[in-house]
C-alpha positions, 0 to 999 in steps of 0.5 A: 500500499501507499504510503504518505509523507508530509513534512512540515517545517517550523522556523525558529520565530514559530517555534518560539511561539508554540514552545511558550504557548506550551510553557504557559499552559503546562506551567512550566516556569519561564523566565519574567524577561525577554528570550534572547536565543531559542537553541536547537539541539538533537538531544532528546532531553533538551531538545530546544533551550530557551536562553535568557539574560543574566538577571541575577544570582539564583536565577535561571538562565534556560529553560529546556525541554524536551523531545516529547514536550516540543512534539506536544507544542507543535502538535497543539500549535498545529492545532491553533493554526488550524495545521491539520494532522491524522491522529493515526500518523506516526510523527517524528521530530527532526532539528535543523539550523533554521528550527525543526521539522515535523514530519508525518508518516502516514501508511495508507495501508494500515489507515484503509478498512478491511473489505 
């Protein structure tokens, strides 16, 4: 059966909007300062790192989000901006220099009703 592969690229500004929304909804504490830099990594435990200017001793300068948190943020963001995502599709994140791509693989043989 045929397979479909979609690639949705989230540039850093869209990625930042998605992860900040996720943090606010998930009650992940964000410093009360502007984000200086958004870093994308291949590390599954810290795939996106929001970096903040140093505000003083004892305050965190970074917020790290895992691969699962970033995936949840992007899936929710797609819903907010009306980009349809099939529930049964396999979803994989692909970090890049310009942001993150969400790869969606649909195996139509698994999604087709049996006769």
